[in-house]
Each structure stands twice: as structure tokens, then as C-alpha cells.
ROLUMRO-817689 format. One line per 4 residues: number of its first residue (from 1); their letters; for each residue x, y, z of C-alpha. Coordinates in steps of 0.001 Angstrom, whole numbers, plus 500000, padded with zeros to 6 digits. Layout:
% ROLUMRO-817689
NUM = A = X,Y,Z  ...
This chain:
% ROLUMRO-817689
1 = XXXX = 581713,246307,423028  583444,247822,426247  581068,250766,426284  578275,248458,425661
5 = XXXX = 579331,246314,428894  579666,249550,430942  576273,250500,429990  574708,247160,430839
9 = XXXX = 576462,247111,434145  575347,250907,434437  571340,249574,433932  572324,246935,436419
13 = XXXX = 573325,249075,439074  570366,251365,438838  567531,250331,437081  566382,247458,439078
17 = XXXX = 564372,250313,441161  560514,250037,440858  557307,251222,442227  557180,249921,445953
21 = XXXX = 553218,249994,446514  552274,251960,449683  554308,254968,450136  554958,257273,452968
25 = XXXX = 555019,260924,452449  558823,261884,452131  560488,265323,451887  561479,266494,448122
29 = XXXX = 564966,265401,448574  567498,262842,446777  570163,263293,449185  570016,261685,452991
33 = XXXX = 571979,262402,455943  572199,259457,458179  572740,259602,462109  572207,258208,465418
37 = XXXX = 572458,254718,466674  576228,255292,467919  577730,256866,464556  580366,258717,465153
41 = XXXX = 580289,260798,462092  577344,261241,459742  576599,258808,456689  574924,259995,453806
45 = XXXX = 572513,258288,451077  572075,259534,447693  568965,258368,445086  570471,258251,441479
49 = XXXX = 569397,257480,438281  571186,255909,435518  571223,257839,432402  569522,261288,432068
53 = XXXX = 570267,263681,429670  572846,266297,430302  570593,269294,430204  568667,267509,433188
57 = XXXX = 571621,267198,434878  572531,268213,438226  574064,267902,441785  571646,268274,444614
61 = XXXX = 572502,270815,447215  574871,269650,449564  576322,266500,447948  579638,267421,447257
65 = XXXX = 579972,268800,450865  578838,265757,451919  581501,263671,449803  584177,265904,451355
69 = XXXX = 583203,264488,454750  583034,260407,454053  586054,258336,453515  584126,255945,451631
73 = XXXX = 581737,255546,448542  579165,252568,448193  577423,252112,444820  575098,249333,444437
77 = XXXX = 578194,247966,442415  581623,248996,442390  582218,251348,439403  585698,249994,439440
81 = XXXX = 584738,247180,438395  583235,248827,434770  587003,249741,434347  588273,246381,434793
85 = XXXX = 588549,244563,431267  588653,241360,432743  586061,241263,434837  583693,243088,432187
89 = XXXX = 584551,240594,429310  584095,237793,431942  580443,238589,432303  579837,237906,428882
93 = XXXX = 578532,234391,429395  575999,235849,432050  574498,237874,429645  573721,235557,427030
97 = XXXX = 570237,233457,427553  570931,229869,428360  570528,226363,426103  571729,228371,423448
101 = XXXX = 568096,230134,423728  567696,233283,420993  565554,235423,420338  564352,233544,417010
105 = XXXX = 562788,230899,419617  560749,233405,421665  559018,235258,419188  556905,235021,415842
109 = XXXX = 558499,235805,412885  556223,239119,412211  557131,240280,415999  561407,239511,415378
113 = XXXX = 560983,241610,412152  559852,244746,413916  562897,244360,416726  565064,243427,413835
117 = XXXX = 564493,246878,412162  563877,248780,415232  567515,247877,416371  568984,247995,412431
121 = XXXX = 568059,251434,411947  569039,252235,415773  572499,251417,413874  572313,247989,416666
125 = XXXX = 572263,245054,414480  570018,242987,415912  571780,239776,414733  574123,240625,417050
129 = XXXX = 572424,240521,420024  569977,237747,418966  571363,235486,422374  571793,237995,424620
133 = XXXX = 569210,238634,427983  566068,240634,426124  566199,242658,429612  569427,244053,428641
137 = XXXX = 568109,244838,425094  564892,246874,426488  567504,248854,428542  568919,250178,424760
141 = XXXX = 565737,250536,423224  564756,253998,422953  566934,257216,423276  567245,257356,426424
145 = XXXX = 568761,254071,426819  571540,254607,423788  574641,253385,425380  576105,255892,423172
149 = XXXX = 574819,258902,424351  577379,258729,427202  579738,258688,424312  578702,261721,422354
153 = XXXX = 577811,263647,425401  574112,263770,424996  573446,261438,428686  575120,261516,431425
157 = XXXX = 575204,258530,434156  574943,259421,438142  577275,256672,438847  579858,257416,436378
161 = XXXX = 580341,261426,437805  580393,260397,441123  583033,257520,440443  585103,260300,438891
165 = XXXX = 584339,262868,441521  585685,260372,444393  588385,259719,442187  589484,263213,442415
169 = XXXX = 588661,263121,446157  591087,259811,446351  588159,258333,448183  587901,254582,447947
173 = XXXX = 584874,253299,446131  583143,249533,446492  579659,247658,446056  576485,246558,448195
177 = XXXX = 576518,243682,445086  578608,242259,442873  578097,242709,439162  577778,238704,439002
181 = XXXX = 575055,238788,441451  572946,241386,439561  573195,239495,436321  571661,236693,437630
185 = XXXX = 568955,238245,439119  567598,238012,435529  567539,234192,435104  565159,233940,437317
189 = XXXX = 562628,236074,435237  561184,233825,432023  563187,234334,428715  559633,234667,427268
193 = XXXX = 558410,237292,429920  561773,239260,429121  561094,238822,424838  557860,240215,425790
197 = XXXX = 558584,243165,427598  561332,243877,425037  558430,243687,421890  556297,246600,424064
201 = XXXX = 559237,248669,424828  559840,249043,421051  556145,249177,420078  554908,251435,422421
205 = XXXX = 558097,254136,422058  556350,257056,422219  554443,256244,425606  557725,255383,426867
209 = XXXX = 559461,258419,426173  556484,260535,427701  557274,258363,430761  560738,259233,430791
213 = XXXX = 560308,262369,430466  557707,262473,433344  560342,260682,435359  563233,262817,434765
217 = XXXX = 560806,265804,435449  560188,264208,439204  563691,263450,439795  564848,267017,439083
221 = XXXX = 562183,268212,441183  563686,265459,443842  559957,264064,444552  560459,260740,445375
225 = XXXX = 556857,260001,445722  555889,260887,442156  559158,259203,441244  558224,255941,442704
229 = XXXX = 554446,256359,440816  555888,257098,437704  558113,253965,437533  555484,251632,439064
233 = XXXX = 552991,252874,436160  555763,251912,433703  556760,248695,435068  553838,246842,436055
237 = XXXX = 555331,243678,434416  557803,243276,436920  555076,243526,439819  555415,239724,440084
241 = XXXX = 558972,239803,440775  559465,242908,443051  560326,240642,446107  563476,239122,444383
245 = XXXX = 564539,242224,442564  564132,244856,445174  562866,244043,448566  565105,241669,448973
249 = XXXX = 568010,243315,447773  567164,246751,450290  566574,244437,452787  570637,242352,451917
253 = XXXX = 572247,246219,452270  571342,247063,455536  573762,244917,457430  576305,245933,454990
257 = XXXX = 575331,249570,455471  575530,249061,459260  579057,247663,459335  580258,250201,456973
261 = XXXX = 579097,253182,459054  580199,251775,462129  583944,251878,460321  583828,254854,458854
265 = XXXX = 581337,257997,457374  580467,256425,454208  578072,257837,450998  576005,255352,449514
269 = XXXX = 574341,256020,445874  571567,253905,444860  568798,253777,442325  566130,256412,443713
273 = XXXX = 563732,253689,443234  565015,251546,446454  564803,255030,448766  561135,255247,449547
277 = XXXX = 558728,252621,450587  557886,250781,453509  560357,248275,452416  562790,250827,450961
281 = XXXX = 565903,251720,452397  565382,254858,454082  562430,253231,456160  564821,250135,456709
285 = XXXX = 567472,252260,458258  564855,253891,460277  563427,250586,461529  566975,250083,462535
289 = XXXX = 567406,252948,464937  568842,255375,462508  568017,258908,462544  567536,259420,458877
293 = XXXX = 566700,263084,456961  566537,264929,454091  569447,267194,453269  567672,270352,451935
297 = XXX = 568590,273190,454155  572019,271990,455243  574492,274684,455524
């Protein structure tokens, strides 16, 4: 159960990044240096992906050096919470649909049967998860979402890897949001809509796998433009909720980042889909007067 909770936290912390409409043509880079506006030392911004096959995992040039020059690391949520049993188990009630709603209330008998066969065959009996919000179950649909992939080593999480690096370097960590806030976001999406998305993720598994491969390719090429286009095509159903789930969150992070960077050099690791676009973190920081440039040829 703790592994599942940790996975759900990772899903929350970086899978809430979707296509952002109009994109400026950004350099191919996942790591960006933040300077200017009175900062005494550089801070850094890095785009993560919540889970990636181990063979595709890599650290961009300059990342370890950047971490050696910062005094605090921010994730979307503080990864230390992922290792706090009290916090994790305290979140269980928030993972459940309200008013005793279950999947059987949202799906036909035939639709429910398809989901049951899928999850039962994956070793995740659906009877255990009938009241969990469908969006969390969507995260486990397909091999790319298998929470056990972290345990067996077939996949890696950038958040976990960076948190381990921070621990070894004795760099304190923090979060731009709380886990409770991220979980609460999904209450604003009707459960019926979430259930439909879950069913689609299961019935279109082969198409989803192709989309994930395309996303991994764009990520490895550090191509934020292609990455956002890929995610945008995959998640059209989220378009009505982008303002709440993405844009407002980006905007809310900026004053936190400004205060933190003024105090000390920081490293910010957020979902890669948050970086680009007119309402993305890179442009919002530039709008505030910061110089944000890609770390591609840094010595």
C-alpha cells in the first residue's frame, strides 16, 4: 500500500502537465539557469517526467553541477512527504470519491467488466480500488503507469532520483505545493468524466503506449516544443480544466520561487509540461524580469 501511495504522489507531482496551447520555440533543454533581478547567485529550473523506462533515464549536461551550487531543492511537493507514513496514510480518505461513490455507479456493467479484466490481469484486483478517484487508476493503466515498475527497477522516477541526490549532498528539500492541495484538484473534475477517461486509457492501451514512446523520445531529445505537442494530443479531454490544473498552479509558484531565490540559490524540479508556453514557468519568470536561459553549453 505504501508503494501505491508513493506512486500516486509521484503521479500528482508531475503528471499534471498538459499541452499549453501557443508555444514559443524554446531551445532543446530540460535544465534552465535563472539569473538577474538582483539575484546574487544563479538558481535552476528542471523539467521532470514522473516515470521513465530505466534504459531511457539520463541526467542532462550540467545538472549535477547545478545541484552542487544550490542550497535548497524544490519539487512540486516535498519528496520528504513520500517517506512519511503518517502523511501518506492520512491522505487515504482524500483518494476516495465522495458520497460513497464507486466505479459501479459511473459505468455500465459491460464497461466495468472491461476494467475489472484489465486490472485483475495486471495483478491489481479492481475490487480494492472501486472507490478511488478514477484519475488515479488512469495513472496505473498501461505498463508505463505500473507502480511496481519502480520496485523491480524497470522504471525510474526523476523525483526519487533527485531526492536521493539531494539527500547524499545534504541539500534540504521543500515543495511548491502540498500533497493535500494536489489531491484536492481532482475533486473539481466530475467523477463521470474521470471514469470515461479511465475506460479510454484501458481500451486504447496500444495507442497510449505509442504516445508514451513518442513522449519519452521527445524528453530524451530535451525538446519541450515536441513534448508539449505530444501531451496536448494525448490529453484533449483535459482542455476544459487546464486553467485550474496547470495555468493557475504555474502562476501560484512564481511568488514562492521569487522569495526562495532571493534568499538563496535554489533548484526547482517540476513536470516538464509546466515549463513551456505563454503561461509556462519559463515565460512567467521572464515576465517578472528574470533572465532564464537553457543550460546546453555550460562548462
